[in-house]
mmJSON file of the N, C-alpha and C atoms, coordinates in Angstrom:
{"data_MODEL":{"atom_site":{
"group_PDB":["ATOM","ATOM","ATOM","ATOM","ATOM","ATOM","ATOM","ATOM","ATOM","ATOM","ATOM","ATOM","ATOM","ATOM","ATOM","ATOM","ATOM","ATOM","ATOM","ATOM","ATOM","ATOM","ATOM","ATOM","ATOM","ATOM","ATOM","ATOM","ATOM","ATOM","ATOM","ATOM","ATOM","ATOM","ATOM","ATOM","ATOM","ATOM","ATOM","ATOM","ATOM","ATOM","ATOM","ATOM","ATOM","ATOM","ATOM","ATOM","ATOM","ATOM","ATOM","ATOM","ATOM","ATOM","ATOM","ATOM","ATOM","ATOM","ATOM","ATOM","ATOM","ATOM","ATOM","ATOM","ATOM","ATOM","ATOM","ATOM","ATOM","ATOM","ATOM","ATOM","ATOM","ATOM","ATOM","ATOM","ATOM","ATOM","ATOM","ATOM","ATOM","ATOM","ATOM","ATOM","ATOM","ATOM","ATOM","ATOM","ATOM","ATOM","ATOM","ATOM","ATOM","ATOM","ATOM","ATOM","ATOM","ATOM","ATOM","ATOM","ATOM","ATOM","ATOM","ATOM","ATOM","ATOM","ATOM","ATOM","ATOM","ATOM","ATOM","ATOM","ATOM","ATOM","ATOM","ATOM","ATOM","ATOM","ATOM","ATOM","ATOM","ATOM","ATOM","ATOM","ATOM","ATOM","ATOM","ATOM","ATOM","ATOM","ATOM","ATOM","ATOM","ATOM","ATOM","ATOM","ATOM","ATOM","ATOM","ATOM","ATOM","ATOM","ATOM","ATOM","ATOM","ATOM","ATOM","ATOM","ATOM","ATOM","ATOM","ATOM","ATOM","ATOM","ATOM","ATOM","ATOM","ATOM","ATOM","ATOM","ATOM","ATOM","ATOM","ATOM","ATOM","ATOM","ATOM","ATOM","ATOM","ATOM","ATOM","ATOM","ATOM","ATOM","ATOM","ATOM","ATOM","ATOM","ATOM","ATOM","ATOM","ATOM","ATOM","ATOM","ATOM","ATOM","ATOM","ATOM","ATOM","ATOM","ATOM","ATOM","ATOM","ATOM","ATOM","ATOM","ATOM","ATOM"],
"id":[1,2,3,4,5,6,7,8,9,10,11,12,13,14,15,16,17,18,19,20,21,22,23,24,25,26,27,28,29,30,31,32,33,34,35,36,37,38,39,40,41,42,43,44,45,46,47,48,49,50,51,52,53,54,55,56,57,58,59,60,61,62,63,64,65,66,67,68,69,70,71,72,73,74,75,76,77,78,79,80,81,82,83,84,85,86,87,88,89,90,91,92,93,94,95,96,97,98,99,100,101,102,103,104,105,106,107,108,109,110,111,112,113,114,115,116,117,118,119,120,121,122,123,124,125,126,127,128,129,130,131,132,133,134,135,136,137,138,139,140,141,142,143,144,145,146,147,148,149,150,151,152,153,154,155,156,157,158,159,160,161,162,163,164,165,166,167,168,169,170,171,172,173,174,175,176,177,178,179,180,181,182,183,184,185,186,187,188,189,190,191,192,193,194,195,196,197,198],
"type_symbol":["N","C","C","N","C","C","N","C","C","N","C","C","N","C","C","N","C","C","N","C","C","N","C","C","N","C","C","N","C","C","N","C","C","N","C","C","N","C","C","N","C","C","N","C","C","N","C","C","N","C","C","N","C","C","N","C","C","N","C","C","N","C","C","N","C","C","N","C","C","N","C","C","N","C","C","N","C","C","N","C","C","N","C","C","N","C","C","N","C","C","N","C","C","N","C","C","N","C","C","N","C","C","N","C","C","N","C","C","N","C","C","N","C","C","N","C","C","N","C","C","N","C","C","N","C","C","N","C","C","N","C","C","N","C","C","N","C","C","N","C","C","N","C","C","N","C","C","N","C","C","N","C","C","N","C","C","N","C","C","N","C","C","N","C","C","N","C","C","N","C","C","N","C","C","N","C","C","N","C","C","N","C","C","N","C","C","N","C","C","N","C","C","N","C","C","N","C","C"],
"label_atom_id":["N","CA","C","N","CA","C","N","CA","C","N","CA","C","N","CA","C","N","CA","C","N","CA","C","N","CA","C","N","CA","C","N","CA","C","N","CA","C","N","CA","C","N","CA","C","N","CA","C","N","CA","C","N","CA","C","N","CA","C","N","CA","C","N","CA","C","N","CA","C","N","CA","C","N","CA","C","N","CA","C","N","CA","C","N","CA","C","N","CA","C","N","CA","C","N","CA","C","N","CA","C","N","CA","C","N","CA","C","N","CA","C","N","CA","C","N","CA","C","N","CA","C","N","CA","C","N","CA","C","N","CA","C","N","CA","C","N","CA","C","N","CA","C","N","CA","C","N","CA","C","N","CA","C","N","CA","C","N","CA","C","N","CA","C","N","CA","C","N","CA","C","N","CA","C","N","CA","C","N","CA","C","N","CA","C","N","CA","C","N","CA","C","N","CA","C","N","CA","C","N","CA","C","N","CA","C","N","CA","C","N","CA","C","N","CA","C","N","CA","C","N","CA","C","N","CA","C","N","CA","C"],
"label_alt_id":[null,null,null,null,null,null,null,null,null,null,null,null,null,null,null,null,null,null,null,null,null,null,null,null,null,null,null,null,null,null,null,null,null,null,null,null,null,null,null,null,null,null,null,null,null,null,null,null,null,null,null,null,null,null,null,null,null,null,null,null,null,null,null,null,null,null,null,null,null,null,null,null,null,null,null,null,null,null,null,null,null,null,null,null,null,null,null,null,null,null,null,null,null,null,null,null,null,null,null,null,null,null,null,null,null,null,null,null,null,null,null,null,null,null,null,null,null,null,null,null,null,null,null,null,null,null,null,null,null,null,null,null,null,null,null,null,null,null,null,null,null,null,null,null,null,null,null,null,null,null,null,null,null,null,null,null,null,null,null,null,null,null,null,null,null,null,null,null,null,null,null,null,null,null,null,null,null,null,null,null,null,null,null,null,null,null,null,null,null,null,null,null,null,null,null,null,null,null],
"label_comp_id":["MET","MET","MET","MET","MET","MET","ASN","ASN","ASN","LYS","LYS","LYS","SER","SER","SER","LYS","LYS","LYS","LYS","LYS","LYS","ASP","ASP","ASP","GLU","GLU","GLU","ARG","ARG","ARG","TRP","TRP","TRP","ALA","ALA","ALA","GLU","GLU","GLU","ALA","ALA","ALA","LYS","LYS","LYS","LYS","LYS","LYS","LYS","LYS","LYS","CYS","CYS","CYS","ARG","ARG","ARG","LEU","LEU","LEU","ASN","ASN","ASN","GLU","GLU","GLU","GLU","GLU","GLU","THR","THR","THR","ILE","ILE","ILE","ARG","ARG","ARG","MET","MET","MET","ALA","ALA","ALA","LYS","LYS","LYS","GLU","GLU","GLU","MET","MET","MET","GLY","GLY","GLY","LEU","LEU","LEU","ASN","ASN","ASN","PRO","PRO","PRO","ARG","ARG","ARG","SER","SER","SER","LEU","LEU","LEU","ILE","ILE","ILE","LYS","LYS","LYS","ASN","ASN","ASN","ILE","ILE","ILE","PRO","PRO","PRO","ASN","ASN","ASN","GLN","GLN","GLN","THR","THR","THR","GLN","GLN","GLN","GLN","GLN","GLN","TRP","TRP","TRP","LYS","LYS","LYS","ALA","ALA","ALA","PRO","PRO","PRO","VAL","VAL","VAL","HIS","HIS","HIS","VAL","VAL","VAL","TRP","TRP","TRP","ILE","ILE","ILE","ARG","ARG","ARG","GLU","GLU","GLU","MET","MET","MET","TYR","TYR","TYR","GLN","GLN","GLN","LYS","LYS","LYS","ARG","ARG","ARG","GLN","GLN","GLN","GLU","GLU","GLU"],
"label_asym_id":["A","A","A","A","A","A","A","A","A","A","A","A","A","A","A","A","A","A","A","A","A","A","A","A","A","A","A","A","A","A","A","A","A","A","A","A","A","A","A","A","A","A","A","A","A","A","A","A","A","A","A","A","A","A","A","A","A","A","A","A","A","A","A","A","A","A","A","A","A","A","A","A","A","A","A","A","A","A","A","A","A","A","A","A","A","A","A","A","A","A","A","A","A","A","A","A","A","A","A","A","A","A","A","A","A","A","A","A","A","A","A","A","A","A","A","A","A","A","A","A","A","A","A","A","A","A","A","A","A","A","A","A","A","A","A","A","A","A","A","A","A","A","A","A","A","A","A","A","A","A","A","A","A","A","A","A","A","A","A","A","A","A","A","A","A","A","A","A","A","A","A","A","A","A","A","A","A","A","A","A","A","A","A","A","A","A","A","A","A","A","A","A","A","A","A","A","A","A"],
"label_entity_id":["1","1","1","1","1","1","1","1","1","1","1","1","1","1","1","1","1","1","1","1","1","1","1","1","1","1","1","1","1","1","1","1","1","1","1","1","1","1","1","1","1","1","1","1","1","1","1","1","1","1","1","1","1","1","1","1","1","1","1","1","1","1","1","1","1","1","1","1","1","1","1","1","1","1","1","1","1","1","1","1","1","1","1","1","1","1","1","1","1","1","1","1","1","1","1","1","1","1","1","1","1","1","1","1","1","1","1","1","1","1","1","1","1","1","1","1","1","1","1","1","1","1","1","1","1","1","1","1","1","1","1","1","1","1","1","1","1","1","1","1","1","1","1","1","1","1","1","1","1","1","1","1","1","1","1","1","1","1","1","1","1","1","1","1","1","1","1","1","1","1","1","1","1","1","1","1","1","1","1","1","1","1","1","1","1","1","1","1","1","1","1","1","1","1","1","1","1","1"],
"label_seq_id":[1,1,1,2,2,2,3,3,3,4,4,4,5,5,5,6,6,6,7,7,7,8,8,8,9,9,9,10,10,10,11,11,11,12,12,12,13,13,13,14,14,14,15,15,15,16,16,16,17,17,17,18,18,18,19,19,19,20,20,20,21,21,21,22,22,22,23,23,23,24,24,24,25,25,25,26,26,26,27,27,27,28,28,28,29,29,29,30,30,30,31,31,31,32,32,32,33,33,33,34,34,34,35,35,35,36,36,36,37,37,37,38,38,38,39,39,39,40,40,40,41,41,41,42,42,42,43,43,43,44,44,44,45,45,45,46,46,46,47,47,47,48,48,48,49,49,49,50,50,50,51,51,51,52,52,52,53,53,53,54,54,54,55,55,55,56,56,56,57,57,57,58,58,58,59,59,59,60,60,60,61,61,61,62,62,62,63,63,63,64,64,64,65,65,65,66,66,66],
"pdbx_PDB_ins_code":[null,null,null,null,null,null,null,null,null,null,null,null,null,null,null,null,null,null,null,null,null,null,null,null,null,null,null,null,null,null,null,null,null,null,null,null,null,null,null,null,null,null,null,null,null,null,null,null,null,null,null,null,null,null,null,null,null,null,null,null,null,null,null,null,null,null,null,null,null,null,null,null,null,null,null,null,null,null,null,null,null,null,null,null,null,null,null,null,null,null,null,null,null,null,null,null,null,null,null,null,null,null,null,null,null,null,null,null,null,null,null,null,null,null,null,null,null,null,null,null,null,null,null,null,null,null,null,null,null,null,null,null,null,null,null,null,null,null,null,null,null,null,null,null,null,null,null,null,null,null,null,null,null,null,null,null,null,null,null,null,null,null,null,null,null,null,null,null,null,null,null,null,null,null,null,null,null,null,null,null,null,null,null,null,null,null,null,null,null,null,null,null,null,null,null,null,null,null],
"Cartn_x":[4.475,4.492,3.082,2.081,0.691,0.38,0.934,0.684,1.082,2.196,2.686,1.684,1.138,0.211,-1.089,-1.496,-2.693,-2.469,-1.264,-0.895,-0.902,-0.32,-0.298,-1.713,-2.596,-3.994,-4.643,-4.382,-4.956,-4.443,-3.146,-2.587,-3.191,-3.376,-3.978,-5.407,-6.136,-7.506,-7.512,-6.61,-6.518,-6.136,-5.217,-4.771,-5.948,-6.758,-7.897,-8.992,-9.392,-10.482,-10.133,-8.88,-8.465,-7.887,-7.818,-7.256,-5.844,-4.984,-3.61,-2.674,-1.51,-0.486,0.655,1.643,2.751,3.481,3.655,4.376,3.617,2.297,1.492,1.488,1.434,1.501,2.836,3.925,5.254,5.296,4.756,4.729,3.956,2.803,1.957,2.701,3.362,4.107,5.265,5.942,7.073,6.652,5.433,4.929,4.294,4.29,3.762,2.24,1.599,0.142,-0.227,-1.438,-1.857,-3.034,-3.234,-4.283,-5.666,-5.957,-7.281,-7.527,-6.494,-6.668,-6.888,-6.257,-6.445,-7.879,-8.382,-9.748,-10.755,-10.482,-11.373,-11.39,-10.339,-10.251,-10.793,-11.413,-12.045,-13.228,-13.255,-14.371,-15.675,-16.776,-18.06,-18.782,-19.979,-20.712,-20.91,-21.061,-21.317,-20.03,-18.891,-17.602,-16.884,-17.539,-16.971,-15.666,-15.503,-14.319,-13.094,-13.322,-12.226,-11.522,-10.203,-9.435,-9.418,-9.308,-9.136,-7.892,-7.887,-6.811,-5.43,-5.294,-3.966,-3.464,-4.371,-3.99,-3.578,-4.375,-4.116,-2.735,-2.419,-1.123,0.013,-0.109,0.945,1.167,0.066,0.199,0.895,0.496,1.105,2.587,2.891,4.274,5.128,4.59,5.312,5.612,4.6,4.782,5.874,5.923,6.921,8.324,8.418,9.718,10.331,9.484,9.97,10.727],
"Cartn_y":[-118.031,-119.281,-119.818,-119.061,-119.465,-120.796,-120.967,-122.166,-123.45,-123.413,-124.586,-125.039,-124.099,-124.474,-125.041,-124.511,-125.023,-126.479,-126.758,-128.11,-129.04,-128.551,-129.335,-129.632,-128.645,-128.839,-129.947,-129.954,-130.991,-132.378,-132.472,-133.764,-134.197,-133.241,-133.55,-134.065,-133.429,-133.857,-135.267,-135.536,-136.863,-137.906,-137.534,-138.449,-138.851,-137.865,-138.113,-138.911,-138.447,-139.095,-140.514,-140.731,-142.049,-142.918,-142.366,-143.071,-143.568,-142.649,-142.998,-142.661,-143.318,-142.969,-142.247,-141.819,-141.054,-141.833,-143.14,-143.972,-144.042,-144.224,-144.303,-142.969,-141.877,-140.532,-140.36,-140.811,-140.706,-141.486,-142.695,-143.523,-142.813,-142.267,-141.58,-140.389,-139.611,-138.441,-138.873,-139.946,-140.478,-140.893,-141.418,-141.859,-140.713,-139.524,-138.36,-138.276,-138.993,-138.911,-137.594,-137.111,-135.907,-136.226,-135.393,-135.677,-135.836,-135.059,-135.129,-136.499,-137.055,-138.371,-139.45,-139.29,-140.261,-140.209,-139.0,-138.832,-139.376,-139.147,-139.657,-141.182,-141.815,-143.274,-143.962,-143.21,-143.842,-144.665,-145.967,-146.779,-146.421,-146.397,-146.175,-147.509,-147.486,-148.723,-149.621,-149.032,-149.84,-150.369,-149.98,-150.398,-151.385,-152.493,-153.502,-154.091,-154.06,-154.605,-153.724,-152.478,-151.506,-151.624,-151.671,-151.763,-150.409,-150.408,-149.14,-148.415,-147.102,-146.299,-146.714,-146.984,-147.354,-148.661,-149.593,-150.868,-150.62,-149.812,-149.462,-148.808,-147.872,-147.186,-148.183,-149.017,-150.001,-150.972,-151.456,-152.391,-151.735,-150.503,-149.777,-149.517,-149.161,-148.894,-150.15,-151.287,-152.564,-152.883,-152.717,-153.018,-152.132,-150.875,-149.964,-150.256,-150.924,-151.258,-152.478,-153.289,-154.522,-154.238],
"Cartn_z":[84.932,85.707,85.986,85.627,85.853,85.154,83.971,83.181,83.925,84.626,85.355,86.416,87.171,88.224,87.64,86.49,85.816,85.409,84.91,84.507,85.729,86.823,88.061,88.556,88.407,88.82,88.008,86.708,85.842,86.225,86.527,86.95,88.282,89.195,90.499,90.309,89.389,89.091,88.512,87.565,86.949,88.002,88.884,89.944,90.827,91.187,92.059,91.344,90.168,89.43,88.993,88.609,88.114,89.218,90.425,91.589,91.302,90.905,90.567,91.718,91.745,92.73,92.009,92.76,92.172,91.077,91.305,90.331,89.002,89.081,87.861,87.127,87.871,87.283,86.556,87.196,86.584,85.271,85.275,84.06,82.952,83.302,82.318,81.723,82.583,82.114,81.223,81.619,80.857,79.447,79.338,78.039,77.258,77.856,77.167,77.16,78.083,78.173,78.856,78.588,79.284,80.2,81.222,82.218,81.598,80.556,79.935,79.312,78.671,78.044,79.107,80.267,81.345,81.849,82.063,82.56,81.54,80.261,79.207,79.177,79.661,79.623,80.868,81.76,82.922,82.4,82.694,82.202,82.922,82.182,82.844,82.995,83.54,83.842,82.627,81.452,80.258,79.639,80.186,79.613,80.523,80.824,81.721,81.173,79.847,79.199,79.401,79.774,79.882,81.236,81.208,82.456,83.159,84.498,85.215,84.686,84.793,84.198,84.705,86.006,86.534,85.932,85.677,85.052,83.6,82.909,81.506,81.354,82.246,82.196,82.413,83.445,83.741,82.588,81.978,80.854,79.668,79.374,78.256,78.547,79.785,80.186,80.011,80.478,80.353,78.891,78.03,76.611,76.007,76.423,75.869,76.382,77.536,78.094,77.393,76.764,76.117,74.833],
"occupancy":[1.0,1.0,1.0,1.0,1.0,1.0,1.0,1.0,1.0,1.0,1.0,1.0,1.0,1.0,1.0,1.0,1.0,1.0,1.0,1.0,1.0,1.0,1.0,1.0,1.0,1.0,1.0,1.0,1.0,1.0,1.0,1.0,1.0,1.0,1.0,1.0,1.0,1.0,1.0,1.0,1.0,1.0,1.0,1.0,1.0,1.0,1.0,1.0,1.0,1.0,1.0,1.0,1.0,1.0,1.0,1.0,1.0,1.0,1.0,1.0,1.0,1.0,1.0,1.0,1.0,1.0,1.0,1.0,1.0,1.0,1.0,1.0,1.0,1.0,1.0,1.0,1.0,1.0,1.0,1.0,1.0,1.0,1.0,1.0,1.0,1.0,1.0,1.0,1.0,1.0,1.0,1.0,1.0,1.0,1.0,1.0,1.0,1.0,1.0,1.0,1.0,1.0,1.0,1.0,1.0,1.0,1.0,1.0,1.0,1.0,1.0,1.0,1.0,1.0,1.0,1.0,1.0,1.0,1.0,1.0,1.0,1.0,1.0,1.0,1.0,1.0,1.0,1.0,1.0,1.0,1.0,1.0,1.0,1.0,1.0,1.0,1.0,1.0,1.0,1.0,1.0,1.0,1.0,1.0,1.0,1.0,1.0,1.0,1.0,1.0,1.0,1.0,1.0,1.0,1.0,1.0,1.0,1.0,1.0,1.0,1.0,1.0,1.0,1.0,1.0,1.0,1.0,1.0,1.0,1.0,1.0,1.0,1.0,1.0,1.0,1.0,1.0,1.0,1.0,1.0,1.0,1.0,1.0,1.0,1.0,1.0,1.0,1.0,1.0,1.0,1.0,1.0,1.0,1.0,1.0,1.0,1.0,1.0],
"B_iso_or_equiv":[0.0,0.0,0.0,0.0,0.0,0.0,0.0,0.0,0.0,0.0,0.0,0.0,0.0,0.0,0.0,0.0,0.0,0.0,0.0,0.0,0.0,0.0,0.0,0.0,0.0,0.0,0.0,0.0,0.0,0.0,0.0,0.0,0.0,0.0,0.0,0.0,0.0,0.0,0.0,0.0,0.0,0.0,0.0,0.0,0.0,0.0,0.0,0.0,0.0,0.0,0.0,0.0,0.0,0.0,0.0,0.0,0.0,0.0,0.0,0.0,0.0,0.0,0.0,0.0,0.0,0.0,0.0,0.0,0.0,0.0,0.0,0.0,0.0,0.0,0.0,0.0,0.0,0.0,0.0,0.0,0.0,0.0,0.0,0.0,0.0,0.0,0.0,0.0,0.0,0.0,0.0,0.0,0.0,0.0,0.0,0.0,0.0,0.0,0.0,0.0,0.0,0.0,0.0,0.0,0.0,0.0,0.0,0.0,0.0,0.0,0.0,0.0,0.0,0.0,0.0,0.0,0.0,0.0,0.0,0.0,0.0,0.0,0.0,0.0,0.0,0.0,0.0,0.0,0.0,0.0,0.0,0.0,0.0,0.0,0.0,0.0,0.0,0.0,0.0,0.0,0.0,0.0,0.0,0.0,0.0,0.0,0.0,0.0,0.0,0.0,0.0,0.0,0.0,0.0,0.0,0.0,0.0,0.0,0.0,0.0,0.0,0.0,0.0,0.0,0.0,0.0,0.0,0.0,0.0,0.0,0.0,0.0,0.0,0.0,0.0,0.0,0.0,0.0,0.0,0.0,0.0,0.0,0.0,0.0,0.0,0.0,0.0,0.0,0.0,0.0,0.0,0.0,0.0,0.0,0.0,0.0,0.0,0.0],
"pdbx_formal_charge":[null,null,null,null,null,null,null,null,null,null,null,null,null,null,null,null,null,null,null,null,null,null,null,null,null,null,null,null,null,null,null,null,null,null,null,null,null,null,null,null,null,null,null,null,null,null,null,null,null,null,null,null,null,null,null,null,null,null,null,null,null,null,null,null,null,null,null,null,null,null,null,null,null,null,null,null,null,null,null,null,null,null,null,null,null,null,null,null,null,null,null,null,null,null,null,null,null,null,null,null,null,null,null,null,null,null,null,null,null,null,null,null,null,null,null,null,null,null,null,null,null,null,null,null,null,null,null,null,null,null,null,null,null,null,null,null,null,null,null,null,null,null,null,null,null,null,null,null,null,null,null,null,null,null,null,null,null,null,null,null,null,null,null,null,null,null,null,null,null,null,null,null,null,null,null,null,null,null,null,null,null,null,null,null,null,null,null,null,null,null,null,null,null,null,null,null,null,null],
"auth_seq_id":[1,1,1,2,2,2,3,3,3,4,4,4,5,5,5,6,6,6,7,7,7,8,8,8,9,9,9,10,10,10,11,11,11,12,12,12,13,13,13,14,14,14,15,15,15,16,16,16,17,17,17,18,18,18,19,19,19,20,20,20,21,21,21,22,22,22,23,23,23,24,24,24,25,25,25,26,26,26,27,27,27,28,28,28,29,29,29,30,30,30,31,31,31,32,32,32,33,33,33,34,34,34,35,35,35,36,36,36,37,37,37,38,38,38,39,39,39,40,40,40,41,41,41,42,42,42,43,43,43,44,44,44,45,45,45,46,46,46,47,47,47,48,48,48,49,49,49,50,50,50,51,51,51,52,52,52,53,53,53,54,54,54,55,55,55,56,56,56,57,57,57,58,58,58,59,59,59,60,60,60,61,61,61,62,62,62,63,63,63,64,64,64,65,65,65,66,66,66],
"auth_comp_id":["MET","MET","MET","MET","MET","MET","ASN","ASN","ASN","LYS","LYS","LYS","SER","SER","SER","LYS","LYS","LYS","LYS","LYS","LYS","ASP","ASP","ASP","GLU","GLU","GLU","ARG","ARG","ARG","TRP","TRP","TRP","ALA","ALA","ALA","GLU","GLU","GLU","ALA","ALA","ALA","LYS","LYS","LYS","LYS","LYS","LYS","LYS","LYS","LYS","CYS","CYS","CYS","ARG","ARG","ARG","LEU","LEU","LEU","ASN","ASN","ASN","GLU","GLU","GLU","GLU","GLU","GLU","THR","THR","THR","ILE","ILE","ILE","ARG","ARG","ARG","MET","MET","MET","ALA","ALA","ALA","LYS","LYS","LYS","GLU","GLU","GLU","MET","MET","MET","GLY","GLY","GLY","LEU","LEU","LEU","ASN","ASN","ASN","PRO","PRO","PRO","ARG","ARG","ARG","SER","SER","SER","LEU","LEU","LEU","ILE","ILE","ILE","LYS","LYS","LYS","ASN","ASN","ASN","ILE","ILE","ILE","PRO","PRO","PRO","ASN","ASN","ASN","GLN","GLN","GLN","THR","THR","THR","GLN","GLN","GLN","GLN","GLN","GLN","TRP","TRP","TRP","LYS","LYS","LYS","ALA","ALA","ALA","PRO","PRO","PRO","VAL","VAL","VAL","HIS","HIS","HIS","VAL","VAL","VAL","TRP","TRP","TRP","ILE","ILE","ILE","ARG","ARG","ARG","GLU","GLU","GLU","MET","MET","MET","TYR","TYR","TYR","GLN","GLN","GLN","LYS","LYS","LYS","ARG","ARG","ARG","GLN","GLN","GLN","GLU","GLU","GLU"],
"auth_asym_id":["A","A","A","A","A","A","A","A","A","A","A","A","A","A","A","A","A","A","A","A","A","A","A","A","A","A","A","A","A","A","A","A","A","A","A","A","A","A","A","A","A","A","A","A","A","A","A","A","A","A","A","A","A","A","A","A","A","A","A","A","A","A","A","A","A","A","A","A","A","A","A","A","A","A","A","A","A","A","A","A","A","A","A","A","A","A","A","A","A","A","A","A","A","A","A","A","A","A","A","A","A","A","A","A","A","A","A","A","A","A","A","A","A","A","A","A","A","A","A","A","A","A","A","A","A","A","A","A","A","A","A","A","A","A","A","A","A","A","A","A","A","A","A","A","A","A","A","A","A","A","A","A","A","A","A","A","A","A","A","A","A","A","A","A","A","A","A","A","A","A","A","A","A","A","A","A","A","A","A","A","A","A","A","A","A","A","A","A","A","A","A","A","A","A","A","A","A","A"],
"auth_atom_id":["N","CA","C","N","CA","C","N","CA","C","N","CA","C","N","CA","C","N","CA","C","N","CA","C","N","CA","C","N","CA","C","N","CA","C","N","CA","C","N","CA","C","N","CA","C","N","CA","C","N","CA","C","N","CA","C","N","CA","C","N","CA","C","N","CA","C","N","CA","C","N","CA","C","N","CA","C","N","CA","C","N","CA","C","N","CA","C","N","CA","C","N","CA","C","N","CA","C","N","CA","C","N","CA","C","N","CA","C","N","CA","C","N","CA","C","N","CA","C","N","CA","C","N","CA","C","N","CA","C","N","CA","C","N","CA","C","N","CA","C","N","CA","C","N","CA","C","N","CA","C","N","CA","C","N","CA","C","N","CA","C","N","CA","C","N","CA","C","N","CA","C","N","CA","C","N","CA","C","N","CA","C","N","CA","C","N","CA","C","N","CA","C","N","CA","C","N","CA","C","N","CA","C","N","CA","C","N","CA","C","N","CA","C","N","CA","C","N","CA","C","N","CA","C","N","CA","C","N","CA","C"],
"pdbx_PDB_model_num":[1,1,1,1,1,1,1,1,1,1,1,1,1,1,1,1,1,1,1,1,1,1,1,1,1,1,1,1,1,1,1,1,1,1,1,1,1,1,1,1,1,1,1,1,1,1,1,1,1,1,1,1,1,1,1,1,1,1,1,1,1,1,1,1,1,1,1,1,1,1,1,1,1,1,1,1,1,1,1,1,1,1,1,1,1,1,1,1,1,1,1,1,1,1,1,1,1,1,1,1,1,1,1,1,1,1,1,1,1,1,1,1,1,1,1,1,1,1,1,1,1,1,1,1,1,1,1,1,1,1,1,1,1,1,1,1,1,1,1,1,1,1,1,1,1,1,1,1,1,1,1,1,1,1,1,1,1,1,1,1,1,1,1,1,1,1,1,1,1,1,1,1,1,1,1,1,1,1,1,1,1,1,1,1,1,1,1,1,1,1,1,1,1,1,1,1,1,1]
}}}
């Protein structure tokens, strides 16, 4: 059962770093995204064109629902 808690820790880290809420986390999990990919998609100062992770997740989720 150790693996499950490690996974939960990664999601908690992604939630904190990407400033996500439970709903956005649920959407990400539903789409099969992993916490590492979310953290990698945090825009940095030079990436002004990049949307915040929560916006990116919601937009992708919407497109998949259509």
